[in-house]
Phi, psi and omega in degrees: 000156180172210188297323180294321176297318180295321184275318189248351185288159175292118186287007179243013182258157177295324178300319177298315179298316178298319181295317178295315179300319176298318181298315178299313184294330179300327176298318177296312181299317178298319179297319180292327178286322181289328183219075188295342182261002179285157177297146175305328179298325177297317180294323177295317178296318178298320179297310182295306184290326178297321180283304185285341177288344179297329178230066189297328179293317181287333185247022188303325180293329179284346182256002177298140185308321180294324179290314179300313179301317181295316179298316180294317182296311184295312183279342179284357175279348180263142177291148178296147358271008185303321178299318178292321178296313180298317180294324177296323177291323177295320178295322175298319178300319181291313189266333185229058185304327181298329178290316179299317181293325184277326184236097185295350181300328181290315179293322178298313180297316179299316179298319178299317181289321190258359186308309181298321182293315179295322177299315180294321177297313180298322180280355183056040178271073186291331178298314179291319177299314179296321178297318179294313180300313182295324179292323180283332186235057180294144177082356178286139180301320176281111177236151177049064184282354183265145008281154177267120183237047182257118183298324180294319178296315180298320178295315178299314180299320178293316181297325181274357178081017180287314171228163185278000000 
């Protein structure tokens, strides 16, 4: 799988979905190789901004600082590489919704990875979320990012059906 599948492939196949998810995750993987001692949150930010920054005019709402911070905070509660895998599935959800709708394995995997985090978010257990984030990202300047109070992130999450 690779660039030809992404460019020329049938956008409704499982192979296409796997290829896109791999492509997203490669940004995370490349970031970890380039800077192996950086916090996992840095790699998540590089993954998100590296992808959506390619077409910054079209994706400007996804690049707003509050949205980036929210994506990094939520997925940064998971130990590597789970955070990168989960974020790649979320990015697939944003850009290739038809794949998510057609092949439930992506949504199932995302749910498996993020279930505890979503439960804590829903329960507004910010102490536990902050403890998890801080444990995964020690030494990061951004510590204890919860609660997330970004209207753009909340709007995106509602539009994608992540929360009500």
